[in-house]
C-alpha positions in Angstrom: 0.4 -12.3 -26.5 -0.6 -10.5 -23.3 -3.3 -11.8 -21.1 -5.5 -9.4 -19.2 -6.0 -10.2 -15.5 -8.1 -8.5 -12.9 -6.4 -6.5 -10.1 -7.9 -8.8 -7.5 -6.2 -11.9 -9.1 -2.9 -10.1 -9.4 -3.0 -9.2 -5.7 -3.6 -12.8 -4.6 -0.7 -14.6 -2.8 1.5 -16.6 -5.1 0.3 -19.8 -3.3 -3.2 -19.0 -4.6 -2.1 -18.4 -8.2 -1.6 -14.6 -8.1 1.5 -12.5 -8.4 1.7 -11.6 -4.8 1.6 -7.8 -5.3 0.1 -5.6 -2.7 -3.1 -3.7 -3.2 -2.5 -0.1 -4.2 -5.4 1.0 -2.1 -4.3 -0.8 1.1 -0.7 0.4 0.6 -1.8 4.0 0.2 -4.0 3.7 3.3 -1.1 2.3 5.3 1.2 5.1 4.2 -1.3 7.8 5.1 -1.9 6.3 8.6 1.8 6.1 9.2 2.2 9.8 8.1 -0.7 10.8 10.4 0.9 8.9 13.3 4.3 10.7 12.7 2.5 14.1 12.6 0.8 13.4 16.0 3.9 11.8 17.6 6.4 14.5 16.5 4.5 17.8 16.3 7.7 19.9 16.1 9.5 17.9 13.5 11.5 19.9 10.9 9.8 18.2 7.9 6.4 19.3 9.1 7.3 23.0 9.2 
């Protein structure tokens, strides 16, 4: 039997009873910020063309 859990409880650290998964929203935001930084730092990069 499967038990339904809220996303907030799944993203809690294991020490607090969660599964220790990262929040999808925070992971996406970190990826986009890293991408923006790369675009600004290397304006003539081949992958950007």
